[in-house]
FIZA-189007 format. One line per field, with one value per residue (C-alpha): residue in one letter; x, y, z. Coordinates in nm, 2 decimals. Last residue first. Layout:
<sites>
code	(A, ...) .
c1	(X, ...) .
c2	(Y, ...) .
c3	(Z, ...) .
</sites>
This chain:
<sites>
code	(S, A, I, K, I, D, A, V, R, G, R, Y, T, G, D, E, T, L, P, L, K, T, L, W, V, L, L, Y, R, T, K, V, A, K, D, P, T, L, P, V, G, T, G, S, G, S, A, V, K, S, Y, A, D, F, S, T, P, R, S, A, A, D, S, S, A, A, R, L, E, V, S, T, D, G, M, F, T, V, T, V, K, G, V, D, Q, V, K, G, L, D, L, I, I, G, L, G, P, K, L, N, G, F, K, A, G, Q, Y, Y, N, T, E, W, Y, S, S, P, D, S, D, F, A, K, K, I, D, A, P, K, E, S, G, D, G, F, P, D, F, D, F, G, K, V, I, T, I, P, G, S, A, A, K, T, P, S, K, D, G, D, D, T, T, Q, T, Q, N, T, E, D, S, K, G, G, R, D, M, L, A, D, A, L, Q, W, S, G, L, G, L, A, A, I, L, L, A, S, V, A, W, K, L, A, R, G, T, R, S, Q, L, P, P, P, P, P, T, V, P, Q, T, V, G, P, H, P, A, P, R, G, Y, T, G, Q, Q, Y, T, T, R, Q, Y, E, P, P, A, T, F, T, P, E, P, P, R, I, R, P, M, E, G, I, A, K, V, L, E, E, P, T, T, C, A, S, E, H, R, S, A, T, A, G, D, N, A, L, A, R, M, S, L, E, S, L, G, R, H, V, G, A, R, V, Q, D, P, A, I, L, G, V, D, K, P, L, G, A, L, G, Y, A, D, N, E, Y, P, W, R, Q, T, L, A, A, Y, L, L, A, G, I, A, E, T, D, A, R, Q, P, T, E, S, S, V, G, R, L, A, A, N, V, A, L, G, R, I, R, W, Q, G, S, S, T, R, L, V, A, N, P, N, L, R, L, H, A, L, G, E, R, H, A, A, A, M, A, S, A, V, Q, S, V, M, Q, Y, A, D, Y, V, E, L, P, G, P, A, L, L, T, T, L, E, T, A, D, P, L, W, E, H, V, V, Y, V, L, D, N, E, E, V, A, D, L, V, Q, V, F, R, P, D, G, L, L, A, S, S, R, A, A, A, L, V, S, R, A, R, A, H, D, A, P, L, I, H, V, G, V, A, R, R, L, K, E, D, V, A, R, W, S, S, F, G, D, L, R, T, V, C, E, E, L, R, Y, R, R, A, L, K, H, G, S, H, L, E, P, P, S, A, K, G, S, S, E, T, G, G, S, G, Q, G, Q, A, E, V, D, E, T, D, R, E, R, N, K, A, V, G, D, A, T, S, Q, D, A, K, A, T, L, P, E, D, G, S, T, D, A, V, D, V, A, A, T, S, R, E, A, M) .
c1	(2.24, 2.30, 2.16, 2.25, 2.05, 2.16, 2.03, 1.66, 1.47, 1.09, 0.93, 0.65, 0.62, 0.69, 1.03, 1.22, 1.08, 0.78, 0.84, 0.68, 0.46, 0.43, 0.77, 0.82, 1.17, 1.11, 1.34, 1.42, 1.65, 1.47, 1.51, 1.37, 1.43, 1.16, 1.04, 1.20, 1.45, 1.41, 1.64, 1.52, 1.76, 1.55, 1.23, 0.97, 0.93, 0.81, 0.89, 0.81, 0.54, 0.49, 0.59, 0.40, 0.09, 0.28, 0.32, 0.64, 0.81, 1.19, 1.26, 1.25, 1.07, 1.12, 1.23, 0.90, 0.94, 1.01, 0.86, 1.02, 0.78, 0.87, 0.76, 0.98, 1.12, 1.36, 1.66, 1.63, 1.87, 1.75, 1.89, 1.79, 1.84, 1.86, 1.82, 1.92, 2.00, 1.85, 2.07, 2.18, 2.06, 1.81, 1.66, 1.32, 1.27, 0.95, 0.61, 0.31, -0.07, -0.16, -0.30, -0.38, -0.13, 0.14, 0.05, 0.25, 0.06, 0.10, 0.35, 0.70, 0.86, 1.07, 1.43, 1.74, 2.03, 2.39, 2.57, 2.54, 2.76, 2.74, 2.61, 2.27, 2.01, 2.23, 2.19, 1.82, 1.91, 1.82, 1.49, 1.34, 0.99, 0.82, 0.50, 0.26, 0.12, -0.01, 0.27, 0.56, 0.87, 1.22, 1.47, 1.80, 2.09, 2.35, 2.30, 2.58, 2.50, 2.69, 2.78, 2.62, 2.83, 2.69, 2.59, 2.81, 2.61, 2.54, 2.46, 2.76, 3.03, 2.88, 2.88, 3.24, 3.38, 3.19, 3.29, 3.64, 3.57, 3.29, 3.51, 3.78, 3.53, 3.37, 3.57, 3.59, 3.21, 3.15, 3.38, 3.21, 2.86, 2.96, 3.11, 2.80, 2.57, 2.78, 2.77, 2.39, 2.33, 2.56, 2.38, 2.03, 2.14, 2.28, 1.96, 1.73, 1.94, 1.91, 1.53, 1.49, 1.72, 1.51, 1.18, 1.31, 1.41, 1.06, 0.88, 1.09, 0.98, 1.20, 1.07, 1.16, 0.95, 0.70, 0.81, 0.73, 0.46, 0.60, 0.37, 0.30, 0.44, 0.20, 0.36, 0.14, -0.19, -0.20, -0.36, -0.69, -0.68, -0.80, -0.46, -0.22, -0.07, 0.18, 0.21, 0.02, 0.09, 0.24, 0.55, 0.53, 0.76, 0.78, 0.55, 0.68, 0.85, 0.65, 0.84, 0.87, 0.95, 1.22, 1.08, 1.10, 1.41, 1.41, 1.64, 1.87, 1.72, 1.83, 1.56, 1.29, 1.42, 1.41, 1.05, 0.96, 1.12, 0.90, 0.60, 0.65, 0.73, 0.98, 1.12, 1.49, 1.65, 1.74, 1.82, 1.77, 1.42, 1.29, 1.25, 1.13, 0.96, 0.68, 0.40, 0.43, 0.66, 0.98, 0.81, 0.70, 1.06, 1.20, 0.97, 1.05, 1.42, 1.38, 1.16, 0.91, 0.99, 0.82, 0.52, 0.45, 0.81, 0.91, 0.62, 0.77, 0.57, 0.33, 0.19, 0.15, -0.16, -0.41, -0.30, -0.26, -0.56, -0.72, -0.78, -1.12, -1.08, -1.03, -0.98, -0.89, -0.55, -0.35, -0.11, -0.38, -0.26, -0.20, 0.17, 0.36, 0.07, -0.08, 0.25, 0.29, -0.06, 0.00, 0.32, 0.13, -0.12, 0.16, 0.29, -0.06, -0.10, 0.25, 0.19, -0.15, -0.02, -0.30, -0.55, -0.89, -1.18, -1.52, -1.66, -1.70, -1.39, -1.18, -1.30, -1.25, -0.88, -0.75, -1.04, -0.87, -0.51, -0.36, -0.10, 0.01, 0.03, -0.13, -0.46, -0.48, -0.39, -0.61, -0.55, -0.84, -1.00, -0.67, -0.65, -0.55, -0.83, -0.62, -0.55, -0.35, -0.31, -0.07, 0.09, 0.41, 0.17, 0.03, 0.38, 0.48, 0.15, 0.24, 0.59, 0.47, 0.20, 0.44, 0.71, 0.48, 0.30, 0.61, 0.78, 0.47, 0.45, 0.82, 0.78, 0.47, 0.15, 0.01, -0.28, -0.60, -0.79, -0.50, -0.57, -0.93, -0.84, -0.58, -0.86, -0.87, -0.86, -1.01, -1.35, -1.19, -1.45, -1.32, -1.48, -1.79, -1.86, -2.21, -2.37, -2.74, -3.00, -3.06, -2.69, -2.36, -2.09, -1.76, -1.65, -1.39, -1.20, -0.91, -0.82, -0.46, -0.14, -0.24, -0.15, -0.39, -0.34, -0.61, -0.88, -0.78, -0.82, -1.16, -1.27, -1.15, -1.33, -1.65, -1.63, -1.55, -1.86, -2.09, -1.97, -2.26, -2.51, -2.72, -2.63, -2.75, -2.50, -2.40, -2.08, -2.06, -1.86, -1.81, -1.88, -1.82, -2.03, -1.88, -2.21, -2.40, -2.16, -2.29, -2.33, -2.21, -2.34, -2.23, -2.47, -2.45, -2.61, -2.42, -2.46, -2.60, -2.34, -2.30, -2.63, -2.65, -2.72, -2.73, -2.74, -2.48, -2.56, -2.88, -2.69, -2.76, -2.99, -3.21, -3.22, -3.16, -3.31, -3.26, -3.39, -3.10, -2.92, -3.04, -2.90, -2.95, -2.59, -2.30, -2.09, -1.71, -1.45, -1.09, -1.08, -1.42, -1.73, -2.05, -2.30, -2.47, -2.35, -2.00, -1.97, -2.14, -1.93, -1.73, -1.53, -1.62, -1.84, -2.14, -2.32, -2.66, -2.66, -3.03, -3.15, -2.93, -2.58, -2.41, -2.06, -1.93, -1.64, -1.27, -1.01, -0.63, -0.60, -0.55, -0.58, -0.87, -0.99, -0.82, -1.13, -1.40, -1.53, -1.83, -1.73, -1.48, -1.60, -1.34, -1.48, -1.27, -1.48, -1.80, -1.66, -1.57, -1.91) .
c2	(-2.36, -2.23, -1.92, -1.80, -1.54, -1.40, -1.22, -1.17, -1.02, -1.02, -0.82, -0.89, -0.67, -0.73, -0.56, -0.89, -1.00, -1.22, -1.40, -1.31, -1.52, -1.49, -1.36, -1.37, -1.43, -1.33, -1.44, -1.26, -1.39, -1.72, -2.08, -2.32, -2.69, -2.90, -2.95, -2.62, -2.63, -2.37, -2.44, -2.24, -2.15, -1.99, -2.18, -2.21, -2.35, -2.29, -2.37, -2.28, -2.01, -1.81, -1.44, -1.22, -1.22, -1.00, -0.72, -0.52, -0.75, -0.67, -0.64, -0.85, -1.14, -1.44, -1.67, -1.61, -1.47, -1.70, -1.73, -1.88, -1.88, -1.80, -1.87, -1.72, -1.86, -1.59, -1.42, -1.56, -1.74, -1.81, -2.09, -2.10, -2.42, -2.53, -2.21, -2.23, -1.88, -1.59, -1.29, -1.04, -1.25, -0.98, -1.07, -0.93, -0.91, -0.97, -0.88, -1.06, -1.12, -0.77, -0.58, -0.89, -0.76, -0.86, -1.23, -1.27, -0.99, -0.63, -0.53, -0.38, -0.26, -0.52, -0.62, -0.65, -0.81, -0.77, -1.01, -1.30, -1.11, -1.27, -0.94, -1.10, -0.95, -0.66, -0.52, -0.44, -0.18, 0.14, -0.02, -0.04, -0.16, 0.05, 0.01, 0.14, -0.21, -0.48, -0.46, -0.44, -0.56, -0.44, -0.47, -0.66, -0.65, -0.86, -1.18, -1.41, -1.78, -2.04, -2.37, -2.70, -2.95, -3.03, -3.39, -3.59, -3.75, -4.12, -4.29, -4.22, -4.21, -4.50, -4.71, -4.63, -4.67, -5.00, -5.16, -5.25, -5.34, -5.57, -5.75, -5.80, -5.92, -6.18, -6.48, -6.40, -6.35, -6.70, -6.86, -6.68, -6.78, -7.15, -7.14, -6.98, -7.24, -7.53, -7.38, -7.34, -7.70, -7.83, -7.62, -7.73, -8.10, -8.06, -7.89, -8.16, -8.43, -8.27, -8.24, -8.60, -8.71, -8.51, -8.65, -9.01, -8.94, -8.81, -9.10, -9.35, -9.16, -8.92, -8.59, -8.35, -8.32, -8.04, -7.75, -7.78, -7.55, -7.36, -7.37, -7.03, -6.94, -6.74, -6.45, -6.19, -6.32, -6.43, -6.20, -6.33, -6.45, -6.22, -6.19, -6.45, -6.61, -6.33, -6.12, -5.80, -5.65, -5.34, -5.19, -4.83, -4.57, -4.26, -3.98, -3.72, -3.41, -3.09, -2.83, -2.47, -2.21, -1.97, -1.63, -1.35, -1.13, -0.78, -0.55, -0.35, 0.00, 0.28, 0.20, 0.23, 0.58, 0.68, 0.56, 0.76, 1.07, 1.02, 0.97, 1.31, 1.44, 1.18, 1.31, 1.35, 1.07, 1.09, 0.74, 0.52, 0.59, 0.75, 1.11, 1.16, 1.49, 1.30, 1.33, 0.98, 0.89, 0.89, 0.68, 0.42, 0.39, 0.35, 0.05, -0.09, -0.08, -0.24, -0.53, -0.59, -0.88, -0.75, -0.52, -0.16, -0.05, -0.20, 0.01, 0.34, 0.55, 0.83, 0.99, 0.82, 1.02, 0.75, 0.40, 0.36, 0.27, -0.07, -0.18, -0.27, 0.01, 0.27, 0.30, 0.65, 0.72, 0.73, 0.49, 0.22, -0.12, -0.45, -0.39, -0.42, -0.38, -0.10, 0.10, 0.04, 0.18, 0.48, 0.56, 0.54, 0.79, 1.02, 1.01, 1.08, 1.39, 1.52, 1.49, 1.67, 1.97, 2.23, 1.94, 1.86, 1.63, 1.70, 1.36, 1.23, 1.42, 1.24, 0.90, 1.00, 1.13, 0.77, 0.55, 0.21, 0.12, -0.21, -0.45, -0.75, -1.10, -1.30, -1.33, -0.95, -0.74, -0.43, -0.09, 0.15, -0.01, 0.01, 0.39, 0.63, 0.89, 1.20, 1.03, 1.29, 1.35, 1.60, 1.36, 1.33, 1.28, 0.96, 0.81, 0.88, 0.72, 0.40, 0.39, 0.43, 0.16, -0.09, -0.04, -0.02, -0.34, -0.54, -0.45, -0.55, -0.88, -0.95, -0.88, -1.10, -0.90, -0.83, -1.05, -1.23, -0.91, -0.75, -0.91, -0.80, -0.44, -0.47, -0.54, -0.86, -0.91, -1.18, -1.01, -0.70, -0.45, -0.19, 0.15, 0.33, 0.69, 0.83, 1.17, 1.18, 1.43, 1.21, 1.16, 1.29, 1.02, 0.90, 0.56, 0.29, 0.43, 0.18, 0.04, 0.16, -0.03, -0.07, 0.30, 0.45, 0.81, 0.94, 0.75, 0.94, 1.28, 1.17, 1.05, 1.37, 1.60, 1.41, 1.41, 1.78, 1.86, 1.65, 1.79, 2.02, 1.77, 1.91, 1.61, 1.37, 1.11, 0.76, 0.57, 0.24, -0.08, -0.33, -0.70, -0.84, -0.93, -0.68, -0.53, -0.63, -0.44, -0.57, -0.36, -0.34, -0.01, 0.31, 0.59, 0.96, 1.24, 1.19, 0.81, 0.51, 0.23, -0.12, -0.12, -0.45, -0.54, -0.23, -0.31, -0.11, -0.11, 0.07, 0.39, 0.31, 0.02, -0.04, -0.41, -0.33, 0.00, 0.37, 0.68, 0.92, 1.03, 1.36, 1.70, 1.95, 2.08, 1.83, 2.02, 2.03, 1.84, 1.99, 2.03, 1.95, 1.76, 1.85, 1.78, 1.50, 1.23, 1.38, 1.35, 1.01, 0.86, 0.57, 0.26, -0.10, -0.09, -0.31, -0.21, -0.18, -0.22, -0.24, -0.05, 0.24, 0.29, 0.45, 0.42, 0.48, 0.72, 0.71, 0.98, 0.94, 0.91, 1.28, 1.44, 1.48, 1.37, 1.03, 0.82, 0.94, 0.59, 0.48, 0.51, 0.24, 0.06, -0.12, -0.45, -0.67, -0.65, -0.70, -1.01, -1.17, -1.08) .
c3	(-1.66, -1.31, -1.14, -0.79, -0.59, -0.25, 0.06, -0.03, 0.26, 0.26, 0.54, 0.80, 1.10, 1.47, 1.48, 1.49, 1.16, 1.07, 0.74, 0.40, 0.17, -0.21, -0.33, -0.71, -0.85, -1.21, -1.49, -1.81, -2.09, -2.15, -2.24, -1.97, -1.97, -1.80, -1.45, -1.34, -1.05, -0.77, -0.48, -0.17, 0.11, 0.38, 0.33, 0.06, -0.29, -0.64, -1.01, -1.37, -1.33, -1.65, -1.68, -1.93, -1.70, -1.45, -1.71, -1.74, -1.99, -2.04, -2.41, -2.72, -2.55, -2.79, -2.50, -2.32, -1.97, -1.67, -1.33, -1.01, -0.71, -0.35, 0.00, 0.27, 0.60, 0.73, 0.57, 0.22, -0.01, -0.36, -0.58, -0.95, -1.15, -1.51, -1.71, -2.08, -2.21, -2.40, -2.36, -2.09, -1.80, -1.68, -1.34, -1.24, -0.86, -0.66, -0.54, -0.41, -0.40, -0.30, 0.00, 0.21, 0.47, 0.23, 0.27, 0.60, 0.76, 0.87, 0.60, 0.60, 0.28, 0.10, 0.16, -0.05, 0.13, 0.25, 0.47, 0.22, -0.03, -0.37, -0.51, -0.62, -0.38, -0.29, -0.64, -0.57, -0.30, -0.48, -0.62, -0.26, -0.38, -0.66, -0.86, -0.60, -0.55, -0.78, -1.04, -0.78, -0.96, -0.85, -1.13, -1.16, -1.40, -1.58, -1.37, -1.46, -1.53, -1.34, -1.51, -1.61, -1.82, -2.16, -2.20, -2.44, -2.72, -2.68, -3.01, -3.24, -2.97, -2.79, -3.11, -3.20, -2.85, -2.79, -3.12, -3.04, -2.67, -2.78, -3.03, -2.77, -2.51, -2.73, -2.64, -2.27, -2.25, -2.40, -2.14, -1.85, -1.96, -1.98, -1.63, -1.48, -1.65, -1.51, -1.16, -1.16, -1.27, -0.99, -0.72, -0.84, -0.83, -0.48, -0.36, -0.51, -0.34, 0.00, -0.04, -0.12, 0.17, 0.42, 0.29, 0.32, 0.69, 0.76, 0.60, 0.81, 1.13, 1.33, 1.19, 1.47, 1.79, 1.81, 2.04, 2.41, 2.55, 2.85, 3.15, 3.29, 3.63, 3.85, 4.03, 3.88, 3.75, 3.39, 3.13, 3.00, 2.64, 2.36, 2.20, 2.36, 2.04, 1.98, 2.29, 2.38, 2.72, 2.56, 2.70, 2.80, 2.66, 2.88, 2.79, 2.55, 2.71, 2.66, 2.47, 2.58, 2.33, 2.43, 2.53, 2.27, 2.29, 2.45, 2.25, 2.47, 2.50, 2.27, 2.02, 2.29, 2.37, 2.00, 1.97, 2.28, 2.13, 1.82, 2.04, 2.18, 2.53, 2.65, 2.98, 3.02, 3.23, 3.59, 3.71, 4.02, 4.15, 3.83, 3.72, 3.36, 3.43, 3.60, 3.34, 3.20, 2.91, 3.12, 3.39, 3.13, 3.00, 3.35, 3.41, 3.06, 3.14, 3.49, 3.37, 3.65, 3.88, 4.19, 4.15, 4.25, 4.30, 3.96, 3.81, 3.93, 4.18, 4.09, 4.40, 4.73, 4.85, 4.77, 4.66, 4.28, 4.07, 4.03, 3.67, 3.52, 3.26, 3.54, 3.92, 4.02, 4.20, 3.88, 3.71, 3.64, 3.78, 3.61, 3.68, 3.35, 3.10, 3.31, 3.31, 2.94, 2.87, 3.10, 2.91, 2.59, 2.73, 2.83, 2.48, 2.34, 2.56, 2.49, 2.12, 2.15, 2.34, 2.31, 2.35, 2.22, 2.32, 2.15, 2.24, 1.88, 1.77, 2.03, 1.91, 1.54, 1.57, 1.56, 1.69, 1.68, 1.74, 1.62, 1.78, 1.58, 1.75, 1.46, 1.64, 1.66, 1.97, 2.02, 2.17, 2.20, 2.51, 2.70, 2.65, 2.37, 2.35, 2.24, 1.90, 1.71, 1.34, 1.18, 0.93, 1.14, 1.43, 1.28, 1.21, 1.57, 1.68, 1.49, 1.62, 1.98, 1.95, 1.79, 2.04, 2.34, 2.25, 2.15, 2.48, 2.68, 2.49, 2.56, 2.93, 2.97, 3.02, 3.36, 3.50, 3.42, 3.32, 3.14, 2.80, 2.82, 2.87, 2.60, 2.37, 2.17, 1.79, 1.57, 1.53, 1.39, 1.26, 1.02, 1.00, 0.88, 0.99, 0.99, 0.97, 0.94, 0.81, 0.51, 0.42, 0.54, 0.48, 0.61, 0.47, 0.54, 0.83, 0.90, 1.24, 1.28, 1.22, 0.86, 0.80, 0.54, 0.66, 0.42, 0.62, 0.94, 0.77, 0.64, 0.98, 1.16, 0.91, 0.94, 1.32, 1.33, 1.12, 1.33, 1.66, 1.75, 1.61, 1.32, 1.10, 1.36, 1.49, 1.38, 1.44, 1.24, 1.28, 1.00, 0.94, 0.59, 0.29, 0.05, -0.07, 0.24, 0.47, 0.80, 1.11, 1.47, 1.60, 1.77, 1.88, 1.90, 2.10, 2.43, 2.44, 2.26, 2.26, 2.10, 1.90, 1.72, 1.35, 1.14, 0.77, 0.57, 0.20, 0.10, 0.19, 0.55, 0.62, 0.93, 1.04, 1.41, 1.50, 1.46, 1.64, 1.58, 1.89, 2.04, 1.96, 2.24, 2.26, 2.23, 2.49, 2.41, 2.59, 2.61, 2.99, 3.14, 3.05, 3.24, 2.97, 3.18, 2.94, 2.95, 3.32, 3.34, 3.06, 3.21, 3.13, 3.09, 2.79, 2.71, 3.03, 2.85, 2.48, 2.39, 2.70, 2.62, 2.76, 3.06, 3.18, 3.54, 3.58, 3.46, 3.48, 3.42, 3.04, 2.98, 3.32, 3.32, 2.98, 3.02, 3.09, 2.86, 2.77, 2.58, 2.22, 2.16, 1.85, 1.64, 1.76, 1.99, 2.30, 2.09, 1.94, 2.27, 2.41) .
</sites>
């Protein structure tokens, strides 16, 4: 059940059609996947949708079964939802050996064309903050959309079941969801089905959105003001995260609605201890003209305005980690010579065994005198040898002093002192990506100013979101030189490798294979010392693992690079 709740399949809820995310009825599913979803579809299932929902016509869902293959590649495993002329499945991509989700509907379905168009538009966005569309195909009288399946992610619905989110988690959720939707709207894409089932938190703490454009197309949902609709939906998500209540009168997504005939009230009036700034932010995003109990702010009508409002708030810091105090030290009952013996009862005095008497017999006295004589003889012999050695050394000291300078001068060459090496120029190096990574700021990585830094683009994972093995900076030393040590200062714990080009390289190599690994390390101040001497003109500082930044993404930030011979 945990895996089904985290899959990128949210096809059995229409809550939010009237108004937006406010309405929720009782869901229906087929016998295979009965009661899998927590929200409702009765209105749509009976063809009585309202607002922006189109009728699906007389098209019926395809008669498919577990084990059926699409395109000789996607093997259907389990039907998650069968509703309103389409079905959704958990499947296996046998070519790449991974789990995927699949939406399937007949090619003559009234919404088949719009679903295909929405899926292809969503796939072109390529933003890792959204669950990615992997394929969209019309084949053999079927239209199907393949998308990511996230077994390590949890729906917001599930996260809210035990209670409201912590303040920092709610802040991260609204920040990441709002910025993701702002990016989508800049590309002309809307969600229109943004609800607690469409927002997921991964095991690494990142928030992802599933069903961009596709979920609305599957149900024929449209809006004349898509930016306002998505902004209100984000406000409802934040309201639910802060109060564990749905901000409308109807119950939805396992959350109780607000009391009847009270209207929309601020979250800090629903539950004690709610963060005041986040409470006002949710009210500005919801359809209340931005009015709150204590302030009159302008309403946020687009995700972009919501992102700006979040940026104007004081930053909410993560909670301090709690450490469990170690248990108090307890003395062991073990004592030398008592192992395996029963412990004495409290209050019982144990007899003390007297030590053995000293050697008092005639044999004992003789033995003591013999040992003393041996010690005196050894002491005298050692003293004589020490005096003899000192006399020999005094006679030869002059000769030794005369020859030492000459011999040492011939046999012990003076080691050259190490010194700093000037970096003539730097180049960004992204051979496995788009070929460019903030080239305008590259000088900040070695300008000897720790307050300035060169940073990478953001990624949704420490290993560059699994998009590439790394990226870095090529350093031109001006000429071939002996490199003894490179020290790299990062902002955040970063893993890095030092790679060097061949000493006979006539120009800057542009291939990753042209640089050989000579050292590696991790941390914020990383000394990279090659095991053997390196002669080169071109060095590559290659980042392999990025730190988590305050905005919830992963970025590499190089504050300074020092090179010594």
